[in-house]
N, C-alpha and C positions, 0 to 999 in steps of 0.2 A: 404251952407248945411251941415247940421251936421252928425253924425255916431254916431248911439249910438251900444255896441256889445252885444248878452247874448247866454251863452250856455249854449243849453237846450239838457233835457237825448241825444236825439237820431238826433239834429240835431244843427246848429249853425247858430242865427239869426243876420243880420245885419239890422237895423233902419236908414233909412233913412227921415231927416226930414229937412222941406225944409227952409231955412232963406235967407239972403241977398246975392243973386250970385256973385260967386268967382272963381278966375283961379282956384286957390285950389281945385273946385269940384271933375274932372275927379281923383286927387292925391288921395284924401281924397276918394275915390271909392274903384281905383287902391289897397290902403293901404289897405281895409277894407276884400277886398276878398282875399288880399295874404293872412290874418292875418286868414281868413274862413279857406281856403286851407290849411292851418300846425295844423289845430286844431283834423283831425285826425274824424271828422266828417263826414257821408256817406250822409248827407244833408247840403248844405247850401240854408238859407230862406232869400234873400234876401225882407223886408218890406217896403214898397213903397207907403201907408198910410199916409205918412207925404208930397208929393210929387203931387204938383200937376198938373206938367209935369215931364216930362223926357227930358233934355237937350239932343239936339243931337250927342253930342261929346264919351256924355256915353253910346248909343248902340253899337259900335263897342269894348268898352270893356265888354261889359256885355255878348256879343257873344261869344267872345275870353277868357275868363274867363270859357264859358258854357262846350263849348268845350274842352276847361283846363285841367277842370275839370272830363267833362264826359269819358275823356281817361284814370282817374285813379277811375273809378266809382262809385262817386260822382256826385251831383246831383245838380245844380244851378235852384232853382226857385222861380223865382218873385212873389210875391204876393199883392192882390191888386194894379196891374199893372194901370200907369198912361198914359195918352197920351203923343207920343212925340212932343217936338215942331212943329212940322207939319202938328198937331190932327189928325193922323192916329192911328191905337191902335197898343201895342206894339208887338200884335199877328202876326198884316198882317207885320209891317215894318221887324222883323227878322226871317221870314220865317219859321215855327217855330222852328229855332235852338233854342229858351228857352221853357222852363217850362214853364209858368206861372199858378196861382191859385188864384182866387177872394176871397178867405181869409189866412188865415196862418191855418185856422181849413184842409182848403183842403190841403193843401202842401207837407203834409205826405204822403198823395193819390197822388195826380200830380209823387211828386215822385218812391213812389214802383212801379206805370204803367210805368215809365220810365223803372225802374231795370227790371221789367220781359218784358219787351220789347227787 
């Protein structure tokens, strides 16, 4: 997996792109989310459009970071959600703990709805 980062006016964008599977994929994801959490932005968008599926070891990382960021009044929004390795949608597997947006255009709307709740 390759990870790209972009600081946007209202959010921190992390883009995940599929490459040869490696044991370091989870480490790369944790590192990217750690950098994003330190950015001072109120929203972190995780663009998964470059992934055909989400490896099962990444779901616990995402749910932990989502909860941790939420306690700090920051939203983690997973955009272009891939299916999990079991073929189940990310929404079903996360039991509603992750904010999901079908596109980057929807990410800000999803995050602002979460903040208003």
